[in-house]
N, C-alpha and C positions, 0 to 999 in steps of 0.2 A: 813394629818399629815405628819410632816417632820420625816424623818429617822434620829433617835439620832446619829445613829453609821454615818452618812455621814455628817457632819457638813459643812456649808456654809464656804468657804476659804476665811481667812482676806487679806485686797490685802494693799498695801501702794504703793507709787509713788516716782520714782527715776529719774532725768534728765538723757536721752540716747544719748542727742544729738550727733552726729557723730565729730569726731576730722576729721576738716576742711582739715590741711595739708594728713591725711592718707587716706581721703576719695578721695579727689581731683586727689591725685596720683595714686589711682585705676581707676579712669575713664581714664587713659591713655591707660590700659589694656585691651580694647574690643574687641580686634582683627581687628581694624582696619589696611588697610595698605595703602599706599598714595592715588590709587585710589578711594578706599572707602571712604575715608575721602574727598577727593576733591570733590565725587560726592555725600554726605550729605550736603556741604555747597552748591551748586549748586541745592541740593533741597530746599533748603530755598528761592534761588533765586527766581524760578521758581512760589512755592508757595506765592510768594510777589508781582505777576504778571510780573516781570521782561521779557521784549524783549531782552534785550542783556546783555551779563555776558563775562567780561573780566578776564583770568587768567593773570595774570603776576609774574614772577619768575625772582630774582635776585641772579645767583649763583655764581658770581663770586664776590662778596663784601665780605669784612671781615667779616659782620657779614649777610648771606646771610637771605632771606625773601620770603615768598610767599603773596601775596594779589589775592583776588577774588571780584572785584568792579562789582553792578549789577545796571538797572536802573530802580529796583521795587518800590513798595509802600514807602520805607524808614521807619523809626518809631521815634514817642516820645521818650523823654528821659524816660518815665515810661515805653512804651513798651519794650524800650532796654534794661532797669535793668532786666526788668520782663523775657526777650529772655536770656539775661548771665544768669539767675537765673538756677539751676543743677534742672532738671525735673521738667520744667515749664510746661508740658501738663500733663494731666493724657491720657493714653494711652485708656481708656474707654471710654472717654468722645466723643461724636461725633462731626464729624468735615465735615468742605466743602467737596463735592465732588474731588475737585484738589487738596487737601491738602495731601503731600507728608510727611508729618511728622508724630510722632507717641508719641514716648514719652519726646520730650522735653527735650533730652539728646544730639542730633545730632551736633549741632553748637558746643559744650563745648567738647563732647567725641571724636568726631572726629578730632576737633582741638589739643587738647591734646596729641591725639596719635601722631601727629607729631612735635609740638613745645612746648615750656614752657612758652611761651607769646602771649595771643591772644587777639587782640584789635581790636575793631567793631566801624567803622566811621559811622553815618547815617543822611541823611536829608530827613526833611518832612515840608511842608509850609513853607521854607525858613530856619527853625530852623536846625542848627547842632548839632548832640550829640555825645559822644566819651566816651568809655568804656573799662576797660583793666581788664583783669586776668591774674597775672604776677606769676606762680606755685612757683617761688623762695619768693615773698612777704607772701605768702600763708604760705610757709611753716617756716617763720620767726613768724608771728604774730601767726598763726593757729587759724584763725576766717575766717567768710566768708564774710568779708567786700570788696566790690565791687569800683575797682577805679575808679571815673571818671572825665575826663580830660577836664580842660576848655578850654584851649588853643589848641585845638584840630589841629590848623595850622603847627605845629611841629611835627607831627605825622605822621611816615611813609606809606606814601599812600593818605596821603589827596588830592593830586592833582589828585586822581582817581575819587576822587568822584563828580555824578554829579548832577543837580539841584534838583532833586528826587531818592534815591538809597541808598544804601551801601555796604560799604567795610569792607572785613575781612583779619584781617592784621595776617599773623604767623611769629611770632621773634623768634630768641632761637631755630633755629630747632634741637636740638640733635637728634633724631633719624633718622636726614635723612644724617647726614654727614658720615654713611658709614665706621666712623672709624678714619676718614681722618681729623680730628681735625685742626691739623697743617699743613696738605698739602693743600694748598688752590686748585690746579691746578685738584690734585686727587678727591678731595671732589666735586667740582663742577661737573666734568666727573661723579661723580657716583651719584649726584642730575640730572642732566642732562638725565643721564638712566633710572633714576624712573619715571622721567616727560616724558621720551618719552613711557614706560607702559601705564602710566597713560592717556596719551592722547588716546592710542587704547581702554581702556577700559570706557570713558566719550564718543569716538564717538558711541560707542556700545551699553552703557546704556541708553542715552539719543537720541537714533537715531530717534524715532519719535517726538521729541522735534526740531531737526535740519533738517529735511527733506522738502522738497518743494522749489517753487520759493519764497513763503512768510513763512519762517519756524515759529513758536511759540517763538522759541528762536535762538540767534546769539550766539555761545561760540567761543572764540577765545584764543589763547595761546599765549603771546608777540607779540601781534598784526598781528598773523596769525589765521583765519576763521578756524575751526573746521567743516571736512564734517561727515557726517553721515555714519556709516557702519550698515547697515540691513542686519542680519542676515538669514533673509529669502530670501535674493534675490527677494521682490515682482516686482522688476522691471524690473526685465531680463524676456525678452519674451521665455525661455525656462525652467521656474521655474514654476514645475505643482502644482497647489492649489486647494483642496478641498474644497467643500462647507463647510460653518459654522457652528458647530455644536453649540446651547446653552443650557448649564444646569442652571436652574432656581432656586434657593434657597431661603430661608427666608432672607439672609443676602443679598441676590444681584443675579446678574447672570456672569456665566462663562463660558467665549465664548474660543471656542476651534478648533483651523484652523490648518490643516495639510499641509505642505510643503516640496517637493521634489526638492534638489536642481540641477540645469544644472550639466551635467559631465563637468570635470575640462577642455576636449577639447575646451567645448563651451565659455569659462570664458577665458578672459586677468589672465596672471598670476597675476598682482596685485588684480584683483578682488578674485581670489580663496584664495589667501594668507590671502586676509583683513577678509574674512567671515570666513577664520579656525582659524583666532586665532593665539596665540604665541603657542598653542599645539598642532593645526592641527585640522583636519576634523574630525578623528577618536573620538576625545575626545569631541567637537565642538556638535555631532550629541546629539539629544533628545529635553528635554522638554524647553521652553524658557516662564519664566511666567514673566507677567506685572502687575503691581499696579500702576493702572492710569496712565498707558501709559508710565511708568519708568520701567525700566528690573532689574529685581530682581534676576533670576535664568538664568544663561545662560548657556546651554547645561546640557545634563546627562538624564537619565532615572528615577532616584529616584526611582528605586529598581523595575520600570514595565518593564525592558528590559534591553537585555544585549550590551553593546557597541560591534559592530561588523563591520566588512568592508562591507559587505553588506549592512547594515543599514547608512552608513557613511552620506550618503546626505540624511536622513530623521530628518526634525525639525518643532516642535510643538509649535506655538505658543498659548497660554493660559492667556489671561486677566482677571482679577480681579478686586474687587473695593475695597476701604481700609476701607470699613465696614467689610470685611473678615480678616483683620489681624490677631484677635484673632485665630480665625478656622486654619487660614494657620502658625500661630506660625510664624510671621516675627518679626526678631532678630533687634535689636538697629540701626546695621551698615546696615539695609534693603539689606543683601547681600544674606541672605538664608532662607528658608520657609519649611513644612513640610506640604505633602497632606493630605488632612483633608480626613477622610473615604469613605464618599458619591462621592468627588470628584476623589478617588483614584480608587473606583468601576469604575466609568464611563470613564476615562483615561483608564484603564488597557483594556477593550474593544476597545478605541479607536487604540490606541498603537498597539493591538495585530492583528487589522485588518491593520492597516498602515504599520506596517512592515512586515506582511505576503507579502502585495501587491510587497514591493522593494525587498524583497528578491525573490520572484517569478519572478519579470523581470529582475534580474540580473542573475539568473540560466537559464532563458531563452536564454540570449544574451549568455552565457556560451557554451550552447547545439548547439548554431547554430556555435560556433569557432570549434566544433568537429564533427560536421553531417559528417554522412558516405559518402553521396552520394558527397561531396566536396573536397574527398581527401586531407584530412586535414594532416598536418606533424605531428601529435602527437593527438593518440587515447585515449582517456579515459576509463579505464576499470572499472567495480565494482568490488571486488576481497574480500570473505570473509566479507563482508561488510564495506569495505575498499574502495577509490577512485585510482585508479593508473593511470600515464599517460604514455605511450609506444610510441616509434616513430612506426610512420607505416611504415612498410617496403611494403607496397604496393603501396606505393607513387609512382607515375608515375616516377619522378627523382631516386628515389632509384631504381625501377627496370630497367629504362634505362642504370645507370650505372652497376648495376648486369650484366645485360644483355651484357656489354661490355667487361666483366671479364674472364679470363679463368676457368673454371668449376671448378677447385682445391682453388679459392680463395672467390669463392662468398661465401661459408659459412664463411668464416674469415670476409667477410664485413658485414655481417649480424651479426654477432658475437660482432663486434665494435657498431653498431649503438643498439642494445640490453643494452651493458654495458655504454652506452651513456644516454639512459633510466632510467638504475638502478642507474646512480649516479646521477639524477636530484637532484639540492640541495634545499628539500622540506623545511626545518627549516629556510636556509636562507632567500630562497624566501618570508614563510611567515612572519619573521621579518621586512622585506625591506617594503611587502605590509601594514603591519598592521601597521607601524611607517610614510611609507612616498610613499603609493602607486602610486600615480601621478609621482614621478619621477624614476618609474622604468619603462624598455621600453627594447625593443628588439632591439639588434644589426643591424649594419647597414649592409644590403646586397650589394656584389659589383656587377658592370655591367654584367659584366660575368654571374655572378650564378644567376642574377634575368633571364638574357636570357634565360639560361640551364633550370631554373625553367619553365618560361613560355613557350617555345617551348616542354617540356616535359610534360605538363599539354593540352596543345592547340592537339598534338599529340594522345593523350590519348583521348580526349574528341571525336575529329573525330571519331576516332576508335568506339567509344560508340555510333555512331548516331549523335553526335552533328553537325549541319550544318555549315559552314561556316558563313553566313548570320547570326547566333544567337551566334556565338563564343563570341563576344566582350560583348554583353550582358550576358551570362553565366562567363564567367571570372569577371564581375562586381560584382559578387556575393561573391566571397573570399574576405573578409575582408583587409586581408596582402596586396590584391593587388591593392584594390578599396583605400586603404591607399597610393599606389605608383603609384595611375594612369598615374600622368605626364609620369612618366619612363616608364611604363606597355605599354601603348597605341603606343609610337613608336613600341617597338617591337612586339605588337603583328599584327601590320601594314605591317611590314615587313614579319614576317610569313605567312599573308593571300597572299600577293604577290608573295611570291614565293609558296605557294599552289594552284595557279591559273594555 
């Protein structure tokens, strides 16, 4: 029996269709940058089976424009109209395994974020179709009527259309002018700078599609083919790769593989800077999440670890299928995601193990540099739970010089060395190492100072029982001397000749 005190509510219906002008303007502010917007357009080309995609940008024209032409499957007019519809795909629908889309918003929202006029030219089975969204027109009419253009041969970018394929043209680039609307030279300079940053992003995001002798996709910018940037440096002989781990879930498999990049001295400067990216290796460490081979997240630990100098060579590739979009909360831009709880727990263990191994490797290298059996110039001392570096007053060079001083000056000499140690600029060193460690290096040693060091060490080693036959091998154990061996060896040979 129904409770009379809780009657069923009466309802009425009213048309609440969104205002076209307001909603379409709102789609300009989903947070796209130029690089993420271009990546979204390239996603569509890949999904359409394109083997080549050509990015053309005319930044010096009175009315600058950008176009992306692909040789994919193209579309019929009906398919084009559907592709131009906002929200043309339901994100809950099942998709093909290699479909890089999700919401059916990418083409429109990505384009509107950069321009006020979006035109799409497409050709399939010999028939050309053309449609345009012009936001100024929508603002005037405030309706959802899409322009279909019959004489498409007069449209900018028509000459880029292949026998089968699609061309996306951005005009009225109001968001890319940099505020230099009336200064063509500065506007072009700003746009070219933005395109340069976008180029690096595209080479990184689509690197798996661009790799190999027969890449799945050839991507070019103004006629120049783009080369891939592999953030894992998998083809480098010195890169360390752990065995792949598989996390099998109801929605699909998550593949996890840990990589340790080579030391910067084992790579060319260009290679090192490329995989470090604009913000450097400290920021680039961490997780790299791929969705259907397309990079979604590039670096950062997503709360699983801290970014430190000791772990800056650590990178973990995580591959997920598009069936996990909802669980990973893939956003419209396909530029961010969140770890599902079950994946977070597994990755937490992987990261703790991987990061721990990396830190131990770095620390063991550090300990070798201050091994007391090798006469270090600096001693590493633990004091009240802190680490202190002090000049080693027992180093043969210091000892030899002190013995040559009058007795009354020796205490002053040692005091000077202690002051040098206490004045070590720790904070400055830390800031430099965190920001740009590979650029920090020891000062050059003069030939006279190097000879004094070698003679003092050699004399001390011989006096401590090292035979002259073993002296060369012993001296090579010093990292400092080994790094300058071309200069050290002639001096050492001179010492040995004098010792005979």
